[in-house]
C-alpha positions as CSV (number, residue, x, y, z in Angstrom):
1,M,-2.5,-17.7,-12.9
2,I,-2.9,-14.2,-12.5
3,K,-5.4,-13.4,-14.5
4,D,-6.0,-9.6,-13.3
5,F,-4.5,-7.1,-10.7
6,D,-6.6,-8.6,-7.5
7,D,-4.7,-12.1,-8.4
8,L,-1.7,-10.8,-7.7
9,E,-0.2,-11.6,-3.8
10,V,1.0,-8.2,-3.3
11,Y,-2.5,-6.2,-4.5
12,Q,-4.4,-8.6,-1.8
13,L,-1.2,-7.6,0.9
14,S,-2.4,-4.4,0.2
15,M,-6.2,-4.8,0.4
16,K,-5.2,-6.2,3.5
17,L,-2.8,-3.9,4.8
18,T,-5.7,-1.1,4.0
19,R,-8.9,-2.7,6.1
20,W,-6.3,-2.9,8.8
21,I,-6.0,1.5,8.3
22,Y,-9.4,1.6,8.1
23,D,-10.4,-0.8,11.5
24,L,-7.5,1.5,13.3
25,T,-8.4,4.8,12.0
26,T,-11.7,4.3,13.6
27,K,-10.3,4.9,17.2
28,F,-8.6,7.7,16.9
29,P,-10.5,10.7,17.9
30,V,-13.2,12.7,16.0
31,E,-11.0,16.6,15.8
32,E,-8.8,13.6,13.4
33,K,-11.5,13.4,11.1
34,Y,-10.8,15.4,7.7
35,N,-6.9,15.5,9.0
36,L,-4.9,12.4,9.9
37,I,-7.8,9.5,9.5
38,S,-8.5,10.7,6.5
39,Q,-4.9,11.4,4.9
40,L,-4.3,8.6,6.0
41,R,-7.0,5.7,4.4
42,R,-6.3,8.3,1.7
43,A,-2.3,6.4,2.1
44,G,-3.7,3.3,2.0
45,T,-6.3,2.8,-0.4
46,S,-3.9,4.4,-3.3
47,I,-1.4,1.4,-3.1
48,G,-3.4,-0.9,-4.4
49,A,-4.5,1.5,-6.7
50,N,-1.9,2.4,-8.2
51,I,-1.1,-1.2,-8.2
52,A,-4.4,-1.7,-10.3
53,E,-3.2,0.8,-12.3
54,G,0.2,0.2,-13.3
55,Y,-0.8,-3.6,-14.3
56,G,-3.8,-1.7,-16.6
57,R,-1.6,0.1,-18.5
58,Y,0.5,-0.9,-21.7
59,H,4.0,-1.0,-21.8
60,Y,6.3,-2.6,-18.0
61,K,7.8,0.5,-17.9
62,E,4.8,2.8,-16.9
63,N,3.6,-0.6,-14.4
64,Q,6.8,-0.2,-12.9
65,Q,6.1,3.8,-12.1
66,F,2.4,3.1,-11.0
67,C,3.9,0.5,-8.5
68,L,6.7,3.3,-8.0
69,Y,3.6,5.5,-6.6
70,A,2.6,2.8,-4.6
71,R,6.2,2.2,-2.7
72,G,5.7,5.7,-1.6
73,S,2.4,6.0,-1.0
74,L,3.1,3.1,1.5
75,S,5.9,4.9,3.6
76,E,3.0,7.5,3.5
77,C,1.2,5.6,6.0
78,K,4.6,4.4,7.4
79,H,4.6,8.1,8.4
80,F,1.6,8.4,9.6
81,V,0.9,5.3,11.7
82,L,4.7,6.4,13.5
83,F,3.2,10.4,14.2
84,A,0.1,8.5,15.2
85,H,1.7,6.6,17.6
86,D,3.6,9.4,18.7
87,K,0.4,11.4,19.6
88,N,-0.8,8.3,21.3
89,Y,-4.2,7.3,19.0
90,I,-2.4,3.5,19.0
91,S,-0.8,1.8,21.1
92,S,3.2,0.7,20.6
93,E,1.6,-2.8,20.1
94,E,-0.7,-0.9,16.9
95,K,2.2,0.3,15.6
96,D,4.7,-2.9,15.9
97,K,1.9,-4.7,13.9
98,F,1.4,-1.8,11.1
99,I,5.4,-2.6,10.4
100,Q,5.2,-6.0,11.0
101,E,3.1,-5.6,7.6
102,Y,4.5,-2.1,6.0
103,T,7.6,-4.5,5.9
104,R,5.8,-7.6,4.4
105,L,4.3,-5.7,1.6
106,K,8.0,-3.3,0.9
107,V,9.4,-6.3,0.2
108,K,6.9,-8.3,-2.1
109,L,5.9,-4.9,-3.9
110,N,9.9,-4.4,-4.5
111,N,10.0,-8.0,-5.8
112,Y,7.2,-6.5,-8.2
113,I,8.5,-4.0,-9.2
114,K,11.9,-5.8,-10.0
115,S,10.1,-8.9,-11.9
116,I,8.9,-6.0,-14.2
117,G,11.9,-4.6,-15.2
118,S,13.0,-8.6,-15.7
119,K,10.4,-9.3,-18.0
120,K,10.4,-6.1,-20.0
121,I,6.5,-6.8,-21.0
122,N,3.3,-5.9,-20.4
123,I,2.2,-8.7,-17.6
124,N,-1.3,-8.9,-19.3
125,N,0.6,-9.9,-22.8
126,A,3.0,-13.0,-20.7
């Protein structure tokens, strides 16, 4: 039963991915601390934060909009991971693991966005 945003599977998956991003970026070169590391971590944390904020909104359209922001942040993470791989900061295996988790979360997030719109109500009132 969904009582709050942290009960949502899509939110839990976003937290799992963010923890993985934080662990991954500890291996990046020190000179990337205020560039790539910071941007990748902010994009990762933004996914779950936007899901949470949308859930807390009164109207379903607001919830959808924040989930679209979350989807944008997820795509931003993919860009940074691909760039990190291109710069040889991460291995092909690490990139492939990210792509696998990225795809899983993207599918779940898209399904969640669709379900919000089909209900035409705020999930808090369901």
